[in-house]
C-alpha positions in Angstrom: 13.6 -15.4 6.6 11.0 -13.3 8.4 8.4 -10.9 6.4 6.5 -8.9 8.8 3.4 -6.7 7.2 2.0 -3.7 8.9 -1.3 -2.2 7.9 -1.1 1.9 7.3 -3.5 4.1 6.1 -2.2 3.7 2.5 -2.0 0.0 2.6 0.8 -1.8 4.5 4.5 -1.7 5.3 6.3 -5.1 4.5 9.8 -5.4 6.3 12.1 -8.4 5.6 14.6 -9.8 7.8 17.2 -12.2 6.7 19.6 -14.4 9.2 22.3 -15.4 7.3 25.3 -18.1 8.4 25.1 -20.4 11.4 26.1 -18.6 14.9 28.6 -20.4 17.3 29.2 -19.3 20.6 31.8 -16.7 20.5 32.5 -16.3 17.0 31.5 -13.4 14.7 29.7 -14.2 11.5 30.9 -12.8 8.6 28.8 -12.2 5.2 30.4 -10.6 2.4 28.9 -7.4 0.7 28.6 -9.1 -2.6 25.8 -11.7 -0.8 24.1 -8.8 0.8 23.8 -6.6 -2.4 22.6 -9.7 -4.5 20.1 -10.6 -1.8 18.8 -7.0 -1.7 18.6 -7.0 -6.0 16.8 -10.1 -5.7 14.5 -8.6 -3.0 13.9 -5.4 -5.0 12.9 -7.4 -8.2 10.6 -9.8 -6.3 8.7 -7.1 -4.7 8.8 -4.9 -7.4 6.9 -7.6 -9.7 4.6 -8.1 -6.4 3.8 -4.5 -6.5 2.5 -4.8 -10.1 0.5 -7.9 -9.8 -1.4 -7.3 -6.6 -3.8 -4.3 -7.6 -4.9 -6.6 -10.6 -5.4 -9.6 -8.1 -7.7 -7.3 -5.8 -9.7 -5.6 -8.4 -10.3 -9.1 -10.2 -11.7 -10.4 -6.7 -13.7 -7.4 -5.6 -14.6 -5.9 -9.4 -13.7 -8.2 -12.0 -15.0 -6.0 -14.7 -12.6 -3.1 -14.0 -9.8 -5.4 -13.3 -6.5 -3.6 -14.5 -4.0 -5.6 -16.2 -0.5 -5.8 -14.3 1.7 -4.7 -17.4 
């Protein structure tokens, strides 16, 4: 798994890459669609929670009196 964050004008963009399986010379690695779909769902859920929590953490550090609640 590799996460790469890139700064933008409006914050950052996070790209994630997952390498599944163990490559063997001359063999193609097959990963089921179900594994890929479940991994996508997991990432969506995790980053949705992260997007709700990070603003509160930022404000709590920068302006504790103005920190919004994450939910």
